C-alpha positions, -999 to 999 in steps of 0.1 A, spaced: -340 330 -323 -308 327 -302 -313 303 -273 -292 312 -242 -286 289 -212 -278 311 -181 -253 294 -157 -250 317 -126 -251 308 -89 -265 341 -76 -303 341 -80 -306 379 -82 -279 382 -109 -295 353 -128 -330 368 -127 -315 402 -139 -298 385 -168 -330 366 -177 -350 398 -177 -324 415 -199 -324 387 -224 -362 387 -224 -362 423 -236 -343 414 -268 -366 402 -296 -340 379 -311 -329 362 -279 -346 338 -254 -336 320 -222 -336 283 -230 -327 272 -194 -307 280 -163 -283 265 -138 -270 274 -104 -239 252 -103 -216 232 -126 -234 199 -122 -268 215 -130 -252 231 -160 -240 198 -175 -274 182 -169 -292 211 -185 -269 210 -215 -277 174 -221 -315 182 -222 -316 218 -235 -306 227 -270 -290 262 -271 -266 284 -291 -249 302 -262 -240 293 -226 -236 324 -205 -212 311 -179 -204 325 -145 -167 317 -140 -168 313 -102 -197 289 -97 -196 264 -68 -188 227 -76 -174 225 -111 -163 261 -117 -165 280 -150 -130 273 -161 -134 236 -155 -167 235 -172 -155 251 -205 -136 221 -218 -165 198 -208 -189 220 -227 -166 221 -257 -164 183 -257 -202 179 -263 -213 166 -297 -228 199 -308 -214 224 -284 -229 259 -278 -206 289 -278 -194 298 -243 -196 334 -232 -179 338 -198 -194 363 -174 -170 372 -146 -166 396 -116 -129 397 -125 -119 422 -151 -86 404 -151 -67 401 -183 -49 368 -172 -83 352 -163 -98 363 -197 -68 350 -216 -70 316 -198 -108 313 -205 -103 321 -242 -74 297 -245 -94 267 -232 -123 273 -255 -145 302 -244 -158 323 -274 -161 355 -253 -154 372 -220 -177 399 -204 -175 414 -170 -205 418 -147 -201 456 -145 -202 460 -183 -231 479 -200 -262 456 -203 -264 465 -240 -229 452 -245 -238 419 -230 -266 414 -256 -241 424 -283 -216 398 -269 -243 371 -269 -252 378 -306 -215 379 -316 -205 346 -301 -238 329 -314 -228 339 -349 -193 323 -345 -175 354 -335 -153 363 -305 -161 389 -279 -139 405 -252 -149 433 -229 -135 464 -246 -117 477 -215 -101 443 -210 -91 439 -247 -67 469 -244 -52 455 -212 -48 420 -226 -27 432 -255 -3 448 -230 -4 425 -200 -8 391 -216 14 399 -246 44 408 -225 57 374 -215 84 387 -192 58 405 -171 34 376 -168 25 369 -132 34 335 -118 -2 321 -117 -3 321 -155 22 292 -154 -2 270 -134 -20 241 -152 -58 242 -153 -60 217 -125 -34 235 -104 -53 267 -109 -86 250 -98 -69 238 -66 -54 272 -61 -88 289 -64 -104 265 -39 -76 267 -14 -78 305 -13 -116 302 -8 -108 283 24 -115 247 12 -95 219 26 -76 192 7 -102 165 14 -131 188 3 -113 197 -29 -105 161 -36 -142 153 -33 -153 181 -56 -127 173 -83 -133 136 -79 -96 128 -73 -77 115 -43 -65 137 -15 -30 127 -24 -34 140 -60 -47 174 -45 -17 175 -22 6 170 -51 -11 198 -71 -9 220 -40 28 213 -36 35 220 -73 15 253 -74 32 265 -41 65 258 -58 56 276 -90 43 306 -71 73 306 -47 49 305 -17 49 285 15 14 286 31 -23 290 24 -21 325 40 6 334 14 -17 321 -13 -46 342 -1 -24 373 0 -12 365 -35 -48 361 -47 -58 394 -32 -28 413 -47 -36 398 -82 -73 404 -79 -81 367 -81 -104 367 -51 
């Protein structure tokens, strides 16, 4: 039996995923979490083979959670579930330790296939995305500027475009406001932008929002 921990902040989506997993004879839901902190607590208490991880949870988001999950003594495989069918986002998640990347509009049967595949030590990428990744991520000249951001810079970027302030971000990431301001300045420089409004426009254009 493959035990799955479902980390997803939208209750309706989470219930739907739990029902779907419940229909499969070889899978079961071992636990659930609605944010990053709950997820880390649940993982300490709940043995499981796979974490189904929503990439844009509040608090510690999915991208930040992946290295923390991988650092556990007996880490489960991480299957990212995202609203973004964005090749750059998928490449970033896989690079930092996710075993798979599925999108929320993919066929439910494919999601079950993906869970089984990563549980057995394999990798899974949404088929439509896999084609695009080969072309988009492989062509280094054509890579958008946000792929040059460090993980922490990208986290700050995501939070800024969601309307969070420097102090709020500092609190969530458990760093000083000065550190967040430094990350903000660096990411602005890398993206060649000058205001939060520019960041939001950039995020919309690159389907990061």
